[in-house]
N, CA, C and O atoms as a GROMACS GRO file, in nm:
protein
  356
    1MET      N    1   4.297  16.151  12.305
    1MET     CA    2   4.372  16.247  12.390
    1MET      C    3   4.513  16.247  12.292
    1MET      O    4   4.547  16.150  12.224
    2MET      N    5   4.575  16.357  12.300
    2MET     CA    6   4.712  16.354  12.244
    2MET      C    7   4.823  16.316  12.311
    2MET      O    8   4.833  16.355  12.427
    3LEU      N    9   4.919  16.242  12.259
    3LEU     CA   10   5.028  16.212  12.326
    3LEU      C   11   5.145  16.264  12.276
    3LEU      O   12   5.152  16.293  12.157
    4PHE      N   13   5.254  16.281  12.362
    4PHE     CA   14   5.385  16.353  12.332
    4PHE      C   15   5.486  16.246  12.356
    4PHE      O   16   5.461  16.162  12.441
    5TYR      N   17   5.597  16.241  12.290
    5TYR     CA   18   5.717  16.151  12.302
    5TYR      C   19   5.845  16.211  12.327
    5TYR      O   20   5.883  16.310  12.264
    6VAL      N   21   5.920  16.150  12.424
    6VAL     CA   22   6.060  16.214  12.428
    6VAL      C   23   6.158  16.077  12.381
    6VAL      O   24   6.144  15.963  12.426
    7TYR      N   25   6.248  16.114  12.292
    7TYR     CA   26   6.305  15.999  12.232
    7TYR      C   27   6.467  16.034  12.250
    7TYR      O   28   6.515  16.145  12.272
    8ILE      N   29   6.533  15.915  12.237
    8ILE     CA   30   6.685  15.917  12.216
    8ILE      C   31   6.728  15.850  12.105
    8ILE      O   32   6.692  15.733  12.094
    9LEU      N   33   6.807  15.905  12.005
    9LEU     CA   34   6.865  15.855  11.875
    9LEU      C   35   7.007  15.823  11.897
    9LEU      O   36   7.086  15.905  11.942
   10GLN      N   37   7.036  15.708  11.866
   10GLN     CA   38   7.197  15.670  11.853
   10GLN      C   39   7.238  15.736  11.714
   10GLN      O   40   7.169  15.718  11.613
   11CYS      N   41   7.347  15.810  11.714
   11CYS     CA   42   7.386  15.867  11.589
   11CYS      C   43   7.541  15.824  11.570
   11CYS      O   44   7.612  15.780  11.660
   12GLU      N   45   7.581  15.843  11.439
   12GLU     CA   46   7.734  15.842  11.391
   12GLU      C   47   7.817  15.884  11.493
   12GLU      O   48   7.788  15.977  11.569
   13HIS      N   49   7.921  15.820  11.499
   13HIS     CA   50   8.039  15.876  11.593
   13HIS      C   51   8.009  15.837  11.761
   13HIS      O   52   8.085  15.864  11.854
   14GLY      N   53   7.899  15.778  11.768
   14GLY     CA   54   7.862  15.763  11.908
   14GLY      C   55   7.784  15.873  11.976
   14GLY      O   56   7.760  15.871  12.096
   15PHE      N   57   7.749  15.964  11.898
   15PHE     CA   58   7.665  16.063  11.970
   15PHE      C   59   7.520  16.030  12.000
   15PHE      O   60   7.469  15.942  11.931
   16LEU      N   61   7.448  16.087  12.092
   16LEU     CA   62   7.315  16.053  12.139
   16LEU      C   63   7.232  16.184  12.092
   16LEU      O   64   7.286  16.292  12.118
   17TYR      N   65   7.122  16.186  12.034
   17TYR     CA   66   7.029  16.304  12.008
   17TYR      C   67   6.917  16.266  12.082
   17TYR      O   68   6.871  16.152  12.078
   18THR      N   69   6.859  16.384  12.168
   18THR     CA   70   6.736  16.360  12.258
   18THR      C   71   6.642  16.460  12.201
   18THR      O   72   6.685  16.575  12.189
   19GLY      N   73   6.532  16.436  12.167
   19GLY     CA   74   6.416  16.529  12.129
   19GLY      C   75   6.283  16.500  12.170
   19GLY      O   76   6.276  16.402  12.244
   20TYR      N   77   6.162  16.563  12.141
   20TYR     CA   78   6.036  16.537  12.163
   20TYR      C   79   5.958  16.566  12.037
   20TYR      O   80   5.996  16.635  11.942
   21THR      N   81   5.843  16.503  12.051
   21THR     CA   82   5.739  16.520  11.922
   21THR      C   83   5.607  16.489  11.962
   21THR      O   84   5.585  16.436  12.071
   22SER      N   85   5.517  16.519  11.884
   22SER     CA   86   5.368  16.450  11.896
   22SER      C   87   5.349  16.347  11.814
   22SER      O   88   5.240  16.293  11.831
   23ASN      N   89   5.429  16.292  11.714
   23ASN     CA   90   5.426  16.207  11.637
   23ASN      C   91   5.557  16.130  11.608
   23ASN      O   92   5.627  16.153  11.509
   24LEU      N   93   5.579  16.048  11.689
   24LEU     CA   94   5.706  15.965  11.692
   24LEU      C   95   5.749  15.916  11.550
   24LEU      O   96   5.850  15.957  11.492
   25TYR      N   97   5.667  15.831  11.504
   25TYR     CA   98   5.692  15.770  11.370
   25TYR      C   99   5.731  15.879  11.257
   25TYR      O  100   5.825  15.866  11.180
   26GLU      N  101   5.644  15.989  11.260
   26GLU     CA  102   5.672  16.086  11.156
   26GLU      C  103   5.811  16.156  11.184
   26GLU      O  104   5.893  16.169  11.093
   27ARG      N  105   5.833  16.195  11.301
   27ARG     CA  106   5.974  16.249  11.343
   27ARG      C  107   6.089  16.173  11.326
   27ARG      O  108   6.191  16.232  11.289
   28ILE      N  109   6.092  16.045  11.347
   28ILE     CA  110   6.195  15.964  11.332
   28ILE      C  111   6.215  15.925  11.178
   28ILE      O  112   6.321  15.877  11.136
   29THR      N  113   6.125  15.944  11.112
   29THR     CA  114   6.131  15.939  10.972
   29THR      C  115   6.197  16.046  10.919
   29THR      O  116   6.288  16.023  10.839
   30GLU      N  117   6.165  16.172  10.952
   30GLU     CA  118   6.234  16.293  10.918
   30GLU      C  119   6.388  16.287  10.936
   30GLU      O  120   6.470  16.318  10.850
   31HIS      N  121   6.416  16.240  11.068
   31HIS     CA  122   6.554  16.228  11.115
   31HIS      C  123   6.645  16.141  11.009
   31HIS      O  124   6.756  16.166  10.960
   32PHE      N  125   6.563  16.039  10.993
   32PHE     CA  126   6.657  15.920  10.905
   32PHE      C  127   6.628  15.966  10.754
   32PHE      O  128   6.689  15.901  10.669
   33SER      N  129   6.559  16.050  10.715
   33SER     CA  130   6.559  16.090  10.562
   33SER      C  131   6.653  16.209  10.543
   33SER      O  132   6.677  16.262  10.434
   34GLY      N  133   6.709  16.248  10.676
   34GLY     CA  134   6.794  16.386  10.658
   34GLY      C  135   6.700  16.532  10.664
   34GLY      O  136   6.751  16.642  10.642
   35ARG      N  137   6.592  16.518  10.687
   35ARG     CA  138   6.497  16.632  10.715
   35ARG      C  139   6.471  16.673  10.859
   35ARG      O  140   6.402  16.771  10.886
   36GLY      N  141   6.530  16.591  10.954
   36GLY     CA  142   6.522  16.615  11.102
   36GLY      C  143   6.546  16.746  11.177
   36GLY      O  144   6.456  16.818  11.220
   37CYS      N  145   6.674  16.768  11.186
   37CYS     CA  146   6.726  16.890  11.246
   37CYS      C  147   6.874  16.895  11.220
   37CYS      O  148   6.929  16.790  11.186
   38ARG      N  149   6.952  17.015  11.232
   38ARG     CA  150   7.075  17.047  11.185
   38ARG      C  151   7.173  16.932  11.250
   38ARG      O  152   7.264  16.877  11.187
   39PHE      N  153   7.144  16.909  11.366
   39PHE     CA  154   7.240  16.788  11.443
   39PHE      C  155   7.235  16.662  11.364
   39PHE      O  156   7.337  16.618  11.312
   40THR      N  157   7.120  16.601  11.354
   40THR     CA  158   7.112  16.447  11.272
   40THR      C  159   7.147  16.477  11.112
   40THR      O  160   7.184  16.389  11.035
   41MET      N  161   7.134  16.596  11.083
   41MET     CA  162   7.186  16.602  10.944
   41MET      C  163   7.322  16.593  10.934
   41MET      O  164   7.365  16.542  10.831
   42SER      N  165   7.399  16.630  11.014
   42SER     CA  166   7.550  16.612  11.040
   42SER      C  167   7.591  16.496  11.095
   42SER      O  168   7.702  16.450  11.070
   43ASN      N  169   7.506  16.439  11.174
   43ASN     CA  170   7.548  16.317  11.251
   43ASN      C  171   7.433  16.217  11.233
   43ASN      O  172   7.340  16.209  11.312
   44LYS      N  173   7.449  16.137  11.116
   44LYS     CA  174   7.348  16.048  11.072
   44LYS      C  175   7.293  15.965  11.194
   44LYS      O  176   7.368  15.903  11.269
   45PRO      N  177   7.150  15.967  11.209
   45PRO     CA  178   7.103  15.882  11.299
   45PRO      C  179   7.125  15.711  11.260
   45PRO      O  180   7.124  15.669  11.145
   46LEU      N  181   7.141  15.640  11.360
   46LEU     CA  182   7.156  15.497  11.335
   46LEU      C  183   7.048  15.420  11.376
   46LEU      O  184   7.018  15.322  11.307
   47LYS      N  185   6.968  15.454  11.500
   47LYS     CA  186   6.881  15.366  11.557
   47LYS      C  187   6.787  15.445  11.655
   47LYS      O  188   6.840  15.545  11.703
   48LEU      N  189   6.687  15.426  11.684
   48LEU     CA  190   6.598  15.484  11.801
   48LEU      C  191   6.634  15.386  11.904
   48LEU      O  192   6.616  15.266  11.886
   49ILE      N  193   6.690  15.439  12.025
   49ILE     CA  194   6.721  15.359  12.122
   49ILE      C  195   6.633  15.369  12.256
   49ILE      O  196   6.626  15.281  12.341
   50TYR      N  197   6.571  15.484  12.259
   50TYR     CA  198   6.474  15.484  12.383
   50TYR      C  199   6.369  15.596  12.341
   50TYR      O  200   6.392  15.693  12.269
   51PHE      N  201   6.226  15.556  12.413
   51PHE     CA  202   6.123  15.659  12.398
   51PHE      C  203   6.024  15.644  12.523
   51PHE      O  204   5.995  15.542  12.584
   52GLU      N  205   5.985  15.762  12.542
   52GLU     CA  206   5.879  15.763  12.652
   52GLU      C  207   5.740  15.846  12.614
   52GLU      O  208   5.736  15.942  12.537
   53MET      N  209   5.641  15.795  12.675
   53MET     CA  210   5.517  15.883  12.629
   53MET      C  211   5.462  15.964  12.742
   53MET      O  212   5.457  15.916  12.855
   54HIS      N  213   5.418  16.093  12.714
   54HIS     CA  214   5.362  16.175  12.792
   54HIS      C  215   5.252  16.226  12.763
   54HIS      O  216   5.222  16.233  12.644
   55SER      N  217   5.167  16.273  12.857
   55SER     CA  218   5.022  16.312  12.811
   55SER      C  219   5.015  16.464  12.796
   55SER      O  220   4.910  16.513  12.755
   56THR      N  221   5.105  16.532  12.822
   56THR     CA  222   5.128  16.685  12.797
   56THR      C  223   5.247  16.713  12.729
   56THR      O  224   5.348  16.643  12.733
   57ARG      N  225   5.233  16.830  12.659
   57ARG     CA  226   5.358  16.890  12.566
   57ARG      C  227   5.460  16.942  12.693
   57ARG      O  228   5.582  16.925  12.692
   58LYS      N  229   5.394  17.000  12.791
   58LYS     CA  230   5.477  17.053  12.891
   58LYS      C  231   5.553  16.947  12.969
   58LYS      O  232   5.670  16.966  13.001
   59SER      N  233   5.492  16.843  12.999
   59SER     CA  234   5.553  16.723  13.059
   59SER      C  235   5.688  16.662  12.982
   59SER      O  236   5.796  16.632  13.032
   60ALA      N  237   5.653  16.655  12.866
   60ALA     CA  238   5.758  16.606  12.758
   60ALA      C  239   5.865  16.679  12.730
   60ALA      O  240   5.976  16.631  12.708
   61MET      N  241   5.834  16.823  12.730
   61MET     CA  242   5.960  16.922  12.712
   61MET      C  243   6.034  16.925  12.838
   61MET      O  244   6.157  16.917  12.827
   62LYS      N  245   5.980  16.936  12.965
   62LYS     CA  246   6.052  16.932  13.084
   62LYS      C  247   6.135  16.786  13.098
   62LYS      O  248   6.247  16.781  13.149
   63ARG      N  249   6.081  16.697  13.058
   63ARG     CA  250   6.165  16.564  13.050
   63ARG      C  251   6.295  16.553  12.953
   63ARG      O  252   6.403  16.500  12.980
   64GLU      N  253   6.256  16.614  12.837
   64GLU     CA  254   6.354  16.640  12.724
   64GLU      C  255   6.465  16.704  12.779
   64GLU      O  256   6.577  16.654  12.768
   65LEU      N  257   6.442  16.823  12.843
   65LEU     CA  258   6.535  16.912  12.904
   65LEU      C  259   6.617  16.833  13.019
   65LEU      O  260   6.738  16.849  13.026
   66ALA      N  261   6.557  16.758  13.099
   66ALA     CA  262   6.624  16.682  13.197
   66ALA      C  263   6.701  16.597  13.142
   66ALA      O  264   6.812  16.581  13.192
   67ILE      N  265   6.664  16.522  13.030
   67ILE     CA  266   6.765  16.414  12.992
   67ILE      C  267   6.872  16.487  12.913
   67ILE      O  268   6.985  16.439  12.910
   68LYS      N  269   6.843  16.601  12.848
   68LYS     CA  270   6.985  16.666  12.785
   68LYS      C  271   7.085  16.710  12.882
   68LYS      O  272   7.204  16.722  12.853
   69LYS      N  273   7.034  16.734  12.999
   69LYS     CA  274   7.126  16.769  13.118
   69LYS      C  275   7.208  16.658  13.184
   69LYS      O  276   7.298  16.681  13.265
   70MET      N  277   7.167  16.524  13.142
   70MET     CA  278   7.226  16.402  13.211
   70MET      C  279   7.350  16.398  13.120
   70MET      O  280   7.361  16.450  13.009
   71SER      N  281   7.441  16.325  13.190
   71SER     CA  282   7.567  16.285  13.121
   71SER      C  283   7.547  16.172  13.040
   71SER      O  284   7.449  16.099  13.052
   72ARG      N  285   7.650  16.152  12.948
   72ARG     CA  286   7.632  16.043  12.858
   72ARG      C  287   7.614  15.902  12.935
   72ARG      O  288   7.537  15.814  12.897
   73GLN      N  289   7.702  15.893  13.058
   73GLN     CA  290   7.664  15.764  13.118
   73GLN      C  291   7.542  15.768  13.163
   73GLN      O  292   7.480  15.668  13.128
   74GLU      N  293   7.469  15.853  13.238
   74GLU     CA  294   7.337  15.869  13.278
   74GLU      C  295   7.231  15.820  13.153
   74GLU      O  296   7.148  15.729  13.164
   75LYS      N  297   7.250  15.886  13.056
   75LYS     CA  298   7.175  15.830  12.942
   75LYS      C  299   7.188  15.706  12.917
   75LYS      O  300   7.089  15.635  12.934
   76LEU      N  301   7.289  15.657  12.880
   76LEU     CA  302   7.310  15.507  12.860
   76LEU      C  303   7.264  15.426  12.967
   76LEU      O  304   7.237  15.310  12.936
   77LYS      N  305   7.252  15.456  13.069
   77LYS     CA  306   7.204  15.379  13.194
   77LYS      C  307   7.051  15.385  13.179
   77LYS      O  308   6.985  15.281  13.192
   78LEU      N  309   6.998  15.492  13.154
   78LEU     CA  310   6.855  15.507  13.134
   78LEU      C  311   6.812  15.420  13.010
   78LEU      O  312   6.717  15.344  13.027
   79VAL      N  313   6.867  15.422  12.899
   79VAL     CA  314   6.849  15.311  12.809
   79VAL      C  315   6.856  15.185  12.824
   79VAL      O  316   6.770  15.111  12.779
   80SER      N  317   6.964  15.141  12.893
   80SER     CA  318   6.995  15.003  12.922
   80SER      C  319   6.892  14.962  13.026
   80SER      O  320   6.868  14.841  13.032
   81ASN      N  321   6.827  15.047  13.112
   81ASN     CA  322   6.716  15.008  13.218
   81ASN      C  323   6.597  14.982  13.131
   81ASN      O  324   6.530  14.881  13.151
   82LYS      N  325   6.566  15.066  13.034
   82LYS     CA  326   6.426  15.075  12.969
   82LYS      C  327   6.429  15.021  12.831
   82LYS      O  328   6.324  14.988  12.776
   83GLY      N  329   6.550  15.010  12.770
   83GLY     CA  330   6.547  14.999  12.611
   83GLY      C  331   6.475  15.071  12.542
   83GLY      O  332   6.457  15.184  12.588
   84ALA      N  333   6.420  15.043  12.434
   84ALA     CA  334   6.333  15.126  12.334
   84ALA      C  335   6.202  15.099  12.378
   84ALA      O  336   6.127  15.070  12.285
   85ARG      N  337   6.147  15.099  12.496
   85ARG     CA  338   6.013  15.059  12.541
   85ARG      C  339   5.958  15.188  12.583
   85ARG      O  340   6.032  15.280  12.619
   86ALA      N  341   5.824  15.197  12.579
   86ALA     CA  342   5.755  15.316  12.618
   86ALA      C  343   5.752  15.325  12.771
   86ALA      O  344   5.724  15.228  12.842
   87ARG      N  345   5.781  15.447  12.815
   87ARG     CA  346   5.752  15.478  12.968
   87ARG      C  347   5.653  15.579  12.963
   87ARG      O  348   5.673  15.686  12.904
   88ALA      N  349   5.544  15.551  13.024
   88ALA     CA  350   5.436  15.633  13.023
   88ALA      C  351   5.429  15.751  13.158
   88ALA      O  352   5.440  15.722  13.277
   89ASN      N  353   5.412  15.861  13.111
   89ASN     CA  354   5.421  15.959  13.227
   89ASN      C  355   5.281  16.055  13.204
   89ASN      O  356   5.256  16.147  13.282
   0.00000   0.00000   0.00000
């Protein structure tokens, strides 16, 4: 069974980046090497601060969108409640 991940990176200047992927290790490696996406190329990622596991791409995409719509404070609350631990969905 393939898993999908929703994740949050803490970036330079206090920015938070949210994304989803089917291979968390590979995607995070891309972000940290400067090959991730335009946002993380210009706002260097500092660390992975949160991730969740999802059983379907649709579920992961839906959750990514929900997190992106959250305020910064809501995102920080989510991170502080769960840390960088897996949340299975």
